[in-house]
SERO-4910 file (N, C-alpha, C, O; in steps of 0.05 Angstrom, whole numbers):
BEGIN
 pado doro    nc1    nc2    nc3   cac1   cac2   cac3    cc1    cc2    cc3    oc1    oc2    oc3
  Unk    A    582   2998   2862    610   3001   2840    637   2977   2847    655   2980   2863
  Unk    A    634   2963   2834    657   2939   2840    679   2934   2822    680   2929   2798
  Unk    A    695   2936   2838    722   2938   2829    734   2913   2807    722   2892   2809
  Unk    A    752   2915   2791    750   2889   2771    783   2889   2773    797   2906   2762
  Unk    A    793   2866   2788    822   2863   2787    836   2851   2768    832   2828   2760
  Unk    A    847   2862   2763    872   2842   2733    892   2828   2749    908   2840   2763
  Unk    A    889   2800   2747    920   2789   2758    939   2785   2732    931   2782   2709
  Unk    A    960   2786   2739    980   2781   2711   1003   2761   2726   1019   2762   2745
  Unk    A    996   2743   2709   1014   2729   2708   1047   2724   2694   1052   2729   2670
  Unk    A   1068   2710   2715   1090   2715   2695   1100   2692   2668   1122   2684   2660
  Unk    A   1073   2687   2660   1080   2669   2639   1077   2683   2620   1055   2693   2617
  Unk    A   1091   2685   2608   1098   2691   2573   1089   2674   2542   1104   2655   2536
  Unk    A   1080   2676   2534   1072   2666   2499   1093   2656   2491   1112   2670   2485
  Unk    A   1095   2630   2489   1117   2621   2478   1121   2624   2448   1103   2621   2431
  Unk    A   1151   2632   2444   1164   2644   2421   1174   2622   2405   1193   2609   2413
  Unk    A   1164   2618   2385   1170   2601   2364   1205   2602   2356   1220   2620   2350
  Unk    A   1209   2570   2358   1240   2567   2360   1254   2550   2343   1253   2525   2341
  Unk    A   1271   2571   2328   1281   2562   2309   1295   2543   2314   1304   2540   2336
  Unk    A   1300   2521   2291   1318   2503   2293   1348   2504   2291   1351   2516   2270
  Unk    A   1372   2499   2301   1402   2509   2306   1412   2493   2275   1417   2469   2282
  Unk    A   1415   2496   2249   1432   2496   2231   1458   2492   2240   1472   2508   2252
  Unk    A   1465   2469   2234   1496   2472   2236   1499   2458   2211   1482   2449   2196
  Unk    A   1530   2460   2209   1539   2465   2184   1547   2435   2179   1553   2419   2196
  Unk    A   1546   2430   2155   1561   2398   2155   1583   2397   2150   1596   2410   2133
  Unk    A   1589   2380   2165   1626   2378   2168   1639   2351   2146   1638   2327   2147
  Unk    A   1653   2375   2127   1657   2353   2102   1684   2331   2112   1691   2310   2100
  Unk    A   1696   2341   2137   1714   2327   2144   1711   2299   2158   1728   2282   2160
  Unk    A   1688   2299   2165   1683   2267   2185   1671   2246   2159   1675   2222   2161
  Unk    A   1656   2258   2136   1655   2233   2115   1685   2232   2104   1694   2210   2100
  Unk    A   1699   2249   2100   1733   2245   2093   1742   2217   2114   1749   2194   2106
  Unk    A   1739   2224   2136   1752   2210   2160   1748   2178   2156   1763   2159   2155
  Unk    A   1719   2181   2154   1704   2153   2148   1721   2135   2125   1730   2112   2125
  Unk    A   1720   2155   2105   1732   2137   2070   1760   2133   2081   1771   2111   2078
  Unk    A   1771   2151   2090   1804   2147   2096   1799   2119   2122   1820   2106   2122
  Unk    A   1785   2110   2136   1784   2083   2157   1782   2065   2124   1798   2050   2114
  Unk    A   1763   2071   2116   1749   2053   2097   1771   2042   2084   1772   2017   2082
  Unk    A   1784   2051   2078   1806   2052   2049   1830   2030   2071   1838   2007   2065
  Unk    A   1836   2044   2093   1856   2029   2104   1844   2007   2119   1860   1988   2122
  Unk    A   1831   2004   2125   1810   1976   2123   1808   1956   2110   1811   1932   2114
  Unk    A   1805   1967   2097   1809   1952   2064   1826   1946   2053   1822   1925   2041
  Unk    A   1857   1959   2050   1877   1948   2046   1894   1925   2065   1912   1910   2057
  Unk    A   1883   1925   2093   1892   1913   2102   1876   1885   2121   1887   1869   2136
  Unk    A   1848   1887   2111   1838   1856   2105   1833   1845   2082   1823   1822   2082
  Unk    A   1840   1858   2057   1827   1850   2040   1845   1828   2033   1836   1807   2023
  Unk    A   1876   1830   2040   1899   1804   2024   1883   1781   2045   1879   1758   2037
  Unk    A   1874   1790   2071   1870   1765   2083   1847   1748   2078   1847   1724   2078
  Unk    A   1824   1769   2073   1807   1761   2061   1806   1740   2029   1790   1722   2023
  Unk    A   1828   1751   2013   1833   1733   1992   1847   1710   1991   1844   1695   1971
  Unk    A   1864   1704   2012   1882   1683   2025   1857   1665   2029   1858   1644   2016
  Unk    A   1839   1667   2042   1817   1650   2058   1798   1637   2035   1790   1614   2031
  Unk    A   1793   1661   2024   1776   1649   1998   1785   1628   1975   1775   1608   1965
  Unk    A   1815   1644   1973   1837   1627   1951   1836   1599   1955   1834   1583   1936
  Unk    A   1837   1591   1992   1833   1572   2003   1816   1553   1991   1825   1532   1983
  Unk    A   1789   1560   1988   1767   1547   1986   1772   1544   1947   1749   1537   1940
  Unk    A   1784   1545   1927   1790   1547   1902   1803   1519   1902   1813   1509   1921
  Unk    A   1800   1508   1875   1812   1494   1859   1841   1514   1847   1843   1538   1844
  Unk    A   1862   1487   1840   1879   1511   1825   1873   1528   1802   1876   1552   1797
  Unk    A   1862   1502   1784   1853   1513   1762   1831   1538   1752   1829   1552   1732
  Unk    A   1814   1536   1782   1801   1566   1787   1813   1592   1787   1804   1614   1779
  Unk    A   1838   1584   1799   1854   1608   1804   1871   1619   1788   1879   1642   1791
  Unk    A   1881   1597   1765   1892   1606   1754   1875   1622   1732   1883   1644   1725
  Unk    A   1851   1609   1720   1833   1619   1707   1827   1647   1705   1829   1663   1687
  Unk    A   1818   1647   1734   1810   1676   1744   1819   1681   1765   1802   1676   1782
  Unk    A   1837   1689   1775   1844   1696   1802   1842   1723   1822   1853   1729   1843
  Unk    A   1824   1735   1806   1804   1749   1827   1776   1741   1824   1757   1755   1815
  Unk    A   1777   1722   1831   1740   1714   1817   1736   1701   1849   1753   1695   1866
  Unk    A   1701   1698   1850   1696   1673   1872   1703   1652   1860   1708   1651   1836
  Unk    A   1702   1622   1885   1699   1601   1880   1681   1590   1862   1656   1593   1862
  Unk    A   1692   1582   1849   1667   1561   1821   1684   1538   1813   1699   1539   1794
  Unk    A   1680   1511   1831   1657   1510   1857   1684   1515   1880   1709   1514   1877
  Unk    A   1660   1521   1910   1669   1513   1923   1678   1490   1931   1666   1471   1921
  Unk    A   1698   1484   1949   1714   1454   1952   1737   1467   1977   1751   1488   1977
  Unk    A   1734   1445   1998   1744   1440   2021   1773   1421   2022   1792   1420   2039
  Unk    A   1769   1410   2001   1801   1393   1992   1817   1410   1996   1830   1400   2015
  Unk    A   1826   1431   1992   1853   1439   1997   1853   1446   2035   1874   1454   2045
  Unk    A   1838   1443   2044   1844   1456   2077   1842   1423   2087   1854   1414   2106
  Unk    A   1824   1407   2071   1829   1366   2086   1850   1368   2076   1864   1375   2095
  Unk    A   1871   1366   2048   1885   1364   2052   1911   1368   2066   1930   1352   2070
  Unk    A   1908   1390   2070   1933   1404   2086   1930   1397   2120   1948   1397   2137
  Unk    A   1892   1389   2128   1900   1385   2157   1907   1354   2165   1921   1348   2184
  Unk    A   1896   1337   2149   1905   1305   2145   1933   1313   2136   1929   1309   2112
  Unk    A   1963   1323   2138   1989   1327   2131   2002   1319   2155   1993   1336   2170
  Unk    A   2017   1307   2168   2026   1303   2191   2044   1329   2204   2047   1337   2227
  Unk    A   2060   1342   2163   2076   1360   2167   2063   1381   2184   2074   1389   2205
  Unk    A   2034   1393   2173   2031   1416   2185   2021   1407   2218   2021   1426   2233
  Unk    A   2016   1392   2225   2009   1393   2258   2030   1395   2262   2032   1412   2279
  Unk    A   2068   1384   2252   2090   1389   2265   2093   1413   2269   2103   1422   2289
  Unk    A   2082   1429   2247   2094   1454   2251   2082   1469   2274   2092   1484   2291
  Unk    A   2057   1460   2272   2029   1469   2309   2046   1473   2319   2057   1494   2322
  Unk    A   2054   1445   2327   2058   1442   2362   2088   1453   2362   2098   1456   2384
  Unk    A   2107   1459   2333   2133   1470   2348   2124   1505   2356   2132   1519   2375
  Unk    A   2107   1511   2335   2096   1536   2342   2092   1547   2364   2098   1568   2374
  Unk    A   2073   1518   2377   2051   1536   2399   2077   1523   2418   2066   1519   2439
  Unk    A   2103   1516   2421   2118   1505   2440   2132   1533   2435   2135   1543   2457
  Unk    A   2142   1548   2416   2159   1562   2422   2147   1597   2429   2161   1617   2435
  Unk    A   2114   1597   2426   2103   1620   2430   2103   1609   2451   2125   1607   2462
  Unk    A   2088   1601   2460   2084   1596   2503   2107   1605   2519   2108   1625   2534
  Unk    A   2127   1584   2513   2150   1591   2517   2163   1623   2518   2175   1633   2536
  Unk    A   2158   1633   2493   2166   1664   2501   2150   1677   2510   2158   1697   2521
  Unk    A   2123   1673   2512   2101   1685   2528   2106   1683   2560   2106   1702   2575
  Unk    A   2111   1654   2567   2123   1664   2585   2146   1674   2599   2147   1687   2620
  Unk    A   2164   1665   2587   2190   1686   2596   2191   1713   2591   2207   1723   2607
  Unk    A   2183   1726   2580   2172   1747   2569   2149   1766   2591   2150   1790   2595
  Unk    A   2131   1748   2602   2111   1761   2625   2132   1758   2653   2129   1777   2667
  Unk    A   2147   1741   2661   2155   1731   2679   2186   1750   2687   2193   1754   2710
  Unk    A   2199   1758   2665   2215   1774   2667   2211   1807   2666   2225   1823   2678
  Unk    A   2189   1811   2649   2177   1840   2645   2172   1839   2669   2186   1854   2683
  Unk    A   2153   1823   2683   2138   1846   2707   2165   1840   2733   2163   1850   2755
  Unk    A   2181   1827   2727   2203   1835   2752   2219   1852   2739   2228   1870   2754
  Unk    A   2228   1852   2713   2248   1882   2717   2230   1906   2712   2239   1927   2721
  Unk    A   2199   1907   2697   2184   1929   2709   2180   1936   2738   2179   1960   2742
  Unk    A   2177   1919   2761   2173   1919   2792   2191   1932   2793   2189   1956   2800
  Unk    A   2219   1919   2786   2246   1945   2796   2247   1967   2790   2258   1983   2806
  Unk    A   2235   1977   2767   2241   2002   2753   2216   2018   2760   2212   2038   2746
  Unk    A   2198   2012   2779   2174   2029   2774   2161   2031   2801   2139   2042   2805
  Unk    A   2182   2014   2827   2170   2022   2851   2197   2018   2874   2196   2011   2898
  Unk    A   2222   2025   2856   2243   2027   2870   2261   2050   2865   2261   2058   2842
  Unk    A   2277   2064   2884   2283   2084   2876   2313   2097   2885   2320   2113   2902
  Unk    A   2333   2078   2859   2366   2076   2854   2377   2087   2843   2367   2089   2821
  Unk    A   2398   2100   2845   2417   2112   2821   2421   2091   2795   2431   2069   2794
  Unk    A   2410   2107   2774   2409   2097   2751   2386   2090   2744   2386   2083   2721
  Unk    A   2363   2089   2755   2345   2081   2746   2340   2087   2719   2340   2070   2701
  Unk    A   2334   2118   2713   2320   2125   2691   2345   2124   2670   2338   2134   2649
  Unk    A   2373   2115   2669   2389   2105   2645   2378   2082   2647   2368   2080   2625
  Unk    A   2371   2060   2661   2367   2035   2660   2339   2039   2644   2343   2024   2625
  Unk    A   2314   2049   2641   2291   2051   2629   2300   2071   2600   2287   2072   2579
  Unk    A   2309   2077   2603   2318   2087   2573   2337   2069   2559   2342   2068   2535
  Unk    A   2346   2057   2575   2369   2032   2553   2342   2014   2540   2337   2009   2517
  Unk    A   2327   2005   2565   2308   1990   2552   2286   2003   2528   2273   1988   2514
  Unk    A   2286   2031   2526   2262   2040   2516   2274   2045   2481   2259   2045   2461
  Unk    A   2303   2050   2480   2326   2043   2463   2322   2020   2451   2324   2020   2426
  Unk    A   2318   1997   2465   2317   1984   2455   2289   1980   2425   2291   1963   2408
  Unk    A   2277   1990   2426   2261   1988   2414   2263   2005   2388   2244   2010   2372
  Unk    A   2291   2014   2385   2290   2027   2355   2314   2013   2350   2330   2028   2340
  Unk    A   2325   1980   2356   2345   1964   2340   2323   1938   2336   2316   1921   2351
  Unk    A   2315   1943   2309   2304   1914   2295   2325   1894   2299   2349   1898   2303
  Unk    A   2308   1867   2296   2326   1841   2291   2348   1842   2266   2369   1831   2269
  Unk    A   2342   1854   2245   2352   1853   2218   2377   1862   2235   2391   1841   2235
  Unk    A   2391   1883   2250   2405   1902   2266   2427   1869   2277   2448   1861   2267
  Unk    A   2414   1861   2296   2430   1842   2309   2433   1820   2297   2446   1803   2310
  Unk    A   2422   1812   2269   2425   1781   2258   2450   1769   2265   2452   1751   2281
  Unk    A   2473   1782   2248   2501   1771   2245   2510   1766   2273   2511   1742   2278
  Unk    A   2519   1785   2296   2526   1784   2323   2506   1756   2334   2517   1738   2346
  Unk    A   2479   1757   2329   2469   1742   2342   2476   1704   2328   2483   1683   2339
  Unk    A   2471   1710   2312   2480   1674   2304   2508   1675   2302   2513   1657   2286
  Unk    A   2523   1682   2307   2559   1681   2320   2553   1677   2353   2568   1663   2367
  Unk    A   2534   1688   2363   2535   1689   2396   2522   1661   2404   2531   1646   2421
  Unk    A   2501   1656   2391   2486   1627   2385   2498   1606   2378   2492   1585   2389
  Unk    A   2517   1606   2359   2540   1584   2356   2558   1584   2371   2574   1565   2372
  Unk    A   2559   1600   2382   2596   1602   2407   2579   1585   2434   2590   1570   2451
  Unk    A   2554   1592   2431   2542   1581   2455   2536   1551   2453   2540   1532   2468
  Unk    A   2527   1552   2433   2508   1519   2423   2488   1522   2426   2476   1513   2446
  Unk    A   2481   1531   2413   2447   1533   2419   2431   1539   2384   2408   1540   2374
  Unk    A   2458   1543   2376   2447   1549   2346   2434   1523   2338   2439   1501   2347
  Unk    A   2410   1533   2314   2394   1504   2313   2380   1490   2321   2371   1469   2312
  Unk    A   2375   1507   2351   2357   1491   2372   2335   1512   2381   2339   1535   2376
  Unk    A   2311   1503   2393   2293   1519   2399   2303   1538   2424   2300   1562   2425
  Unk    A   2310   1529   2436   2328   1551   2458   2336   1576   2445   2329   1599   2450
  Unk    A   2349   1568   2429   2360   1591   2404   2337   1612   2397   2342   1635   2391
  Unk    A   2314   1604   2398   2296   1623   2387   2282   1630   2409   2272   1653   2407
  Unk    A   2276   1617   2432   2265   1632   2451   2282   1655   2467   2278   1679   2463
  Unk    A   2300   1646   2483   2317   1660   2494   2317   1693   2479   2309   1712   2491
  Unk    A   2330   1694   2447   2327   1717   2436   2300   1731   2435   2298   1755   2441
  Unk    A   2276   1715   2425   2250   1724   2419   2239   1735   2453   2219   1748   2455
  Unk    A   2253   1729   2475   2238   1741   2503   2264   1762   2503   2259   1778   2521
  Unk    A   2280   1766   2494   2298   1786   2496   2289   1811   2481   2281   1833   2489
  Unk    A   2292   1801   2454   2271   1827   2435   2253   1835   2449   2259   1858   2456
  Unk    A   2226   1826   2461   2206   1828   2460   2202   1848   2492   2181   1859   2498
  Unk    A   2225   1849   2509   2226   1853   2531   2222   1893   2536   2217   1907   2556
  Unk    A   2226   1900   2506   2233   1926   2511   2208   1942   2516   2205   1961   2531
  Unk    A   2184   1926   2494   2156   1935   2491   2145   1923   2524   2129   1936   2537
  Unk    A   2155   1902   2532   2137   1896   2555   2145   1920   2581   2131   1931   2598
  Unk    A   2170   1921   2578   2176   1933   2598   2166   1973   2599   2166   1988   2618
  Unk    A   2160   1976   2571   2149   2003   2568   2117   2001   2570   2102   2021   2573
  Unk    A   2109   1979   2569   2077   1975   2580   2077   1981   2606   2070   2002   2615
  Unk    A   2090   1957   2622   2087   1951   2646   2100   1976   2671   2087   1984   2691
  Unk    A   2114   1980   2666   2134   2003   2681   2098   2034   2691   2087   2037   2712
  Unk    A   2093   2048   2663   2076   2071   2669   2046   2051   2691   2034   2061   2709
  Unk    A   2043   2025   2682   2015   2011   2695   2020   1996   2724   2001   1989   2738
  Unk    A   2054   1992   2734   2057   1996   2771   2056   2014   2779   2050   2016   2803
  Unk    A   2062   2037   2764   2076   2063   2786   2046   2076   2787   2038   2092   2804
  Unk    A   2035   2068   2770   1991   2073   2779   1981   2069   2806   1966   2079   2822
  Unk    A   1999   2043   2803   1990   2025   2835   1991   2049   2868   2009   2051   2884
  Unk    A   1970   2060   2868   1980   2079   2903   2006   2072   2919   2001   2055   2935
  Unk    A   2020   2076   2920   2035   2075   2943   2027   2069   2972   2039   2055   2988
  Unk    A   2005   2084   2976   1993   2080   2996   1983   2041   3007   1984   2032   3030
  Unk    A   1977   2028   2987   1972   2009   2988   2000   1991   2990   1997   1969   3000
  Unk    A   2023   1997   2983   2060   1985   2997   2053   1993   3024   2050   1975   3040
  Unk    A   2051   2015   3032   2049   2023   3062   2032   2003   3073   2039   1985   3089
  Unk    A   2009   2006   3064   1986   1994   3086   1996   1957   3085   1990   1939   3101
  Unk    A   2011   1956   3066   2015   1919   3067   2036   1916   3082   2037   1897   3097
  Unk    A   2055   1933   3082   2078   1931   3095   2076   1937   3134   2092   1925   3149
  Unk    A   2053   1960   3147   2047   1968   3162   2037   1935   3173   2042   1929   3196
  Unk    A   2024   1915   3156   2005   1891   3169   2026   1866   3164   2020   1843   3171
  Unk    A   2054   1873   3151   2064   1858   3156   2085   1841   3134   2104   1827   3140
  Unk    A   2075   1847   3109   2074   1841   3093   2105   1849   3079   2109   1874   3077
  Unk    A   2126   1832   3068   2151   1840   3059   2143   1851   3024   2123   1851   3011
  Unk    A   2170   1862   3019   2155   1870   2989   2163   1844   2968   2169   1848   2945
  Unk    A   2161   1817   2978   2155   1797   2955   2131   1787   2960   2119   1777   2941
  Unk    A   2117   1790   2991   2097   1791   2991   2076   1813   2986   2052   1810   2991
  Unk    A   2084   1828   2979   2061   1849   2966   2063   1848   2934   2045   1851   2918
  Unk    A   2093   1844   2928   2094   1836   2901   2068   1819   2892   2047   1826   2879
  Unk    A   2079   1788   2907   2057   1772   2902   2023   1777   2902   2004   1778   2886
  Unk    A   2026   1778   2925   1997   1783   2936   1978   1811   2918   1955   1810   2909
  Unk    A   1993   1827   2917   1975   1856   2912   1985   1863   2880   1972   1860   2860
  Unk    A   2006   1871   2881   2023   1877   2861   2003   1862   2830   1989   1870   2811
  Unk    A   2012   1836   2843   2009   1818   2807   1983   1816   2806   1977   1817   2782
  Unk    A   1952   1814   2825   1935   1820   2821   1919   1843   2801   1900   1843   2785
  Unk    A   1938   1862   2814   1931   1885   2797   1935   1894   2777   1922   1911   2765
  Unk    A   1956   1883   2769   1976   1879   2741   1967   1868   2722   1975   1871   2698
  Unk    A   1945   1851   2732   1935   1826   2716   1928   1839   2682   1938   1834   2661
  Unk    A   1909   1857   2689   1901   1874   2651   1933   1874   2633   1940   1864   2612
  Unk    A   1947   1888   2653   1969   1898   2638   1991   1872   2630   2006   1874   2611
  Unk    A   1989   1852   2643   2001   1831   2642   2003   1811   2616   2021   1801   2603
  Unk    A   1965   1810   2617   1947   1807   2590   1956   1805   2566   1962   1788   2549
  Unk    A   1956   1844   2572   1971   1856   2542   1988   1850   2536   1989   1847   2511
  Unk    A   2012   1845   2551   2040   1830   2538   2040   1808   2538   2056   1799   2521
  Unk    A   2029   1793   2550   2028   1767   2543   2014   1763   2512   2029   1751   2497
  Unk    A   1999   1768   2505   1977   1771   2484   1998   1775   2469   2006   1756   2455
  Unk    A   2011   1800   2467   2031   1812   2436   2057   1806   2432   2070   1810   2412
  Unk    A   2066   1791   2462   2087   1765   2457   2081   1746   2450   2098   1733   2438
  Unk    A   2058   1735   2455   2045   1708   2437   2051   1710   2406   2068   1698   2393
  Unk    A   2027   1731   2397   2025   1737   2369   2041   1743   2358   2041   1741   2334
  Unk    A   2065   1756   2373   2096   1764   2350   2112   1736   2351   2128   1732   2332
  Unk    A   2108   1714   2375   2122   1690   2369   2116   1675   2345   2131   1666   2327
  Unk    A   2091   1673   2347   2076   1659   2327   2077   1664   2302   2072   1647   2285
  Unk    A   2083   1695   2296   2084   1699   2277   2116   1699   2267   2123   1695   2243
  Unk    A   2127   1702   2282   2158   1708   2281   2168   1695   2264   2161   1671   2267
  Unk    A   2185   1699   2240   2192   1690   2211   2220   1686   2212   2231   1664   2214
  Unk    A   2232   1713   2210   2268   1722   2218   2285   1702   2237   2303   1687   2228
  Unk    A   2279   1705   2261   2286   1695   2273   2290   1665   2269   2311   1653   2265
  Unk    A   2262   1650   2272   2275   1621   2266   2290   1616   2240   2310   1601   2237
  Unk    A   2276   1632   2219   2293   1628   2190   2334   1633   2196   2351   1630   2178
  Unk    A   2341   1642   2227   2361   1642   2227   2370   1622   2244   2389   1610   2236
  Unk    A   2362   1617   2263   2374   1594   2279   2356   1566   2276   2364   1545   2287
  Unk    A   2339   1566   2264   2328   1536   2261   2335   1525   2243   2345   1503   2247
  Unk    A   2331   1542   2206   2322   1535   2178   2355   1531   2167   2358   1525   2143
  Unk    A   2378   1535   2184   2401   1525   2181   2415   1495   2203   2434   1480   2201
  Unk    A   2397   1499   2217   2405   1471   2237   2398   1448   2225   2392   1445   2201
  Unk    A   2400   1430   2246   2382   1386   2238   2354   1385   2250   2343   1366   2261
  Unk    A   2348   1405   2246   2325   1399   2258   2300   1391   2236   2288   1411   2227
  Unk    A   2293   1373   2229   2272   1363   2208   2244   1387   2196   2230   1398   2212
  Unk    A   2241   1389   2179   2227   1409   2165   2203   1405   2180   2187   1423   2177
  Unk    A   2195   1381   2198   2167   1377   2199   2168   1388   2228   2148   1387   2242
  Unk    A   2188   1397   2235   2183   1400   2271   2194   1438   2269   2202   1451   2289
  Unk    A   2191   1447   2242   2201   1472   2236   2172   1494   2249   2150   1483   2250
  Unk    A   2173   1518   2256   2148   1526   2258   2133   1543   2240   2146   1553   2221
  Unk    A   2109   1549   2242   2086   1550   2212   2105   1567   2197   2122   1557   2182
  Unk    A   2103   1592   2199   2117   1602   2180   2145   1603   2165   2153   1618   2148
  Unk    A   2157   1582   2179   2172   1574   2156   2162   1550   2146   2170   1544   2123
  Unk    A   2143   1531   2161   2134   1514   2149   2114   1519   2128   2106   1499   2117
  Unk    A   2102   1550   2119   2096   1555   2101   2104   1558   2074   2096   1555   2051
  Unk    A   2131   1571   2094   2152   1575   2054   2172   1547   2045   2189   1544   2028
  Unk    A   2163   1533   2062   2178   1505   2054   2157   1495   2041   2162   1481   2021
  Unk    A   2127   1498   2050   2103   1483   2043   2103   1490   1998   2101   1479   1976
  Unk    A   2107   1521   2010   2097   1535   1974   2118   1529   1961   2116   1526   1937
  Unk    A   2142   1525   1975   2167   1516   1951   2171   1497   1934   2183   1496   1913
  Unk    A   2152   1473   1957   2157   1453   1948   2131   1443   1927   2133   1428   1908
  Unk    A   2111   1453   1936   2081   1454   1924   2074   1483   1909   2053   1496   1910
  Unk    A   2099   1489   1891   2100   1514   1883   2072   1514   1857   2059   1534   1850
  Unk    A   2068   1487   1847   2044   1488   1825   2021   1496   1843   2012   1519   1844
  Unk    A   2010   1473   1859   1990   1482   1878   1982   1501   1900   1981   1502   1924
  Unk    A   1977   1518   1874   1972   1552   1889   1937   1550   1912   1931   1568   1928
  Unk    A   1924   1532   1910   1905   1533   1928   1906   1519   1944   1888   1524   1960
  Unk    A   1920   1498   1950   1938   1490   1976   1954   1504   1992   1951   1501   2016
  Unk    A   1974   1522   1982   1989   1535   1992   1969   1558   2008   1967   1560   2032
  Unk    A   1956   1573   1990   1929   1591   1998   1914   1579   2024   1910   1595   2042
  Unk    A   1904   1549   2029   1890   1547   2045   1912   1533   2071   1903   1533   2095
  Unk    A   1935   1525   2066   1963   1525   2083   1966   1552   2096   1966   1554   2121
  Unk    A   1967   1574   2082   1975   1597   2095   1945   1615   2117   1946   1633   2133
  Unk    A   1925   1600   2107   1904   1610   2114   1897   1595   2150   1893   1608   2171
  Unk    A   1897   1568   2146   1902   1547   2171   1927   1566   2191   1922   1568   2215
  Unk    A   1949   1576   2181   1969   1582   2206   1965   1607   2212   1979   1617   2229
  Unk    A   1941   1624   2196   1934   1648   2214   1912   1644   2231   1901   1660   2246
  Unk    A   1906   1624   2226   1877   1627   2245   1881   1618   2271   1861   1608   2281
  Unk    A   1906   1617   2289   1896   1613   2319   1909   1637   2328   1903   1643   2351
  Unk    A   1929   1656   2315   1944   1673   2322   1920   1697   2319   1919   1713   2337
  Unk    A   1899   1699   2295   1884   1724   2288   1867   1717   2312   1868   1733   2331
  Unk    A   1845   1687   2314   1826   1683   2338   1835   1698   2365   1823   1713   2381
  Unk    A   1870   1684   2366   1871   1690   2392   1878   1726   2405   1884   1735   2427
  Unk    A   1875   1737   2383   1871   1753   2386   1855   1781   2383   1860   1803   2393
  Unk    A   1830   1770   2363   1804   1773   2374   1789   1769   2393   1770   1784   2400
  Unk    A   1795   1750   2404   1776   1746   2426   1797   1759   2456   1792   1754   2479
  Unk    A   1819   1775   2446   1827   1774   2475   1837   1813   2467   1855   1826   2480
  Unk    A   1824   1823   2449   1820   1845   2433   1817   1865   2463   1836   1874   2476
  Unk    A   1793   1868   2468   1784   1886   2501   1807   1884   2524   1817   1902   2539
  Unk    A   1811   1863   2522   1838   1855   2544   1863   1883   2538   1870   1902   2553
  Unk    A   1872   1875   2510   1896   1884   2506   1882   1917   2510   1882   1926   2533
  Unk    A   1873   1928   2495   1859   1962   2496   1859   1969   2532   1866   1990   2542
  Unk    A   1850   1949   2544   1838   1954   2571   1880   1956   2581   1889   1975   2594
  Unk    A   1892   1939   2574   1913   1935   2590   1931   1961   2575   1950   1970   2588
  Unk    A   1927   1971   2552   1941   1999   2542   1939   2025   2554   1957   2041   2560
  Unk    A   1903   2028   2557   1896   2054   2569   1904   2050   2602   1906   2071   2614
  Unk    A   1908   2030   2617   1926   2032   2644   1946   2044   2640   1949   2065   2653
  Unk    A   1967   2034   2621   1991   2046   2614   1993   2070   2606   2013   2084   2611
  Unk    A   1974   2076   2592   1972   2105   2587   1966   2121   2601   1980   2141   2603
  Unk    A   1938   2115   2622   1934   2125   2645   1962   2137   2664   1972   2158   2671
  Unk    A   1966   2111   2667   1993   2113   2691   2020   2135   2680   2040   2139   2694
***
């Protein structure tokens, strides 16, 4: 008589897995809708200006909200062949580059002291720089004008560059100080053991590590100086500099006043004035985000 052995395995019959039904999140489409509306409000006028520069003035007067009919480059060619435009570009470029260099140099030196040195009044000094963010240029317009006249800088490029650096320093220091504090102190101690001075540590180690933050503040300073209108208006427009050497924001205003009937040319001039800063900002967008991320982490 044979015995039958039954082997029981540990496997079980698969059960039907019911798919998990997730509730539809009505908040997510709403967020996207709000983002699209905000983007349209921000980008819409810029697109309109660029497209308007490709239209003739009669076409704009007949249908302001329509597409170009016909498409034309005459306005852009007329602006690009005007010596006044290139004089304004030269002035804006000089002011923006000089202001950016001054902001980066002064900002990194002040931020290095506030971030790496321990002295009495350090927090108060940092708070003073932070308070500078709350005072717009309009508040200091009158005393700044009087001071520049006293110093003999009114109507000169230096009268725009020096205040531009001063007004950009609060933002620069607020970004750079946390960035520099995040650099480990062990690096500085190791550099000191190897015989490096504080200046050597600053030049050889601190600056390369702070490069993302420096690029961020440099880009912000450049774009702010390029688009600056009120400060050149207070300092340059009432001076003796010819209009051909005014920066682009003032050049756009002067051009629109002189050629108020030629709407297409005004829009083309405005479009060309926006392109350098817009292109510079878009190319360096990732570096700006990286620098700000480092500052937040610090």
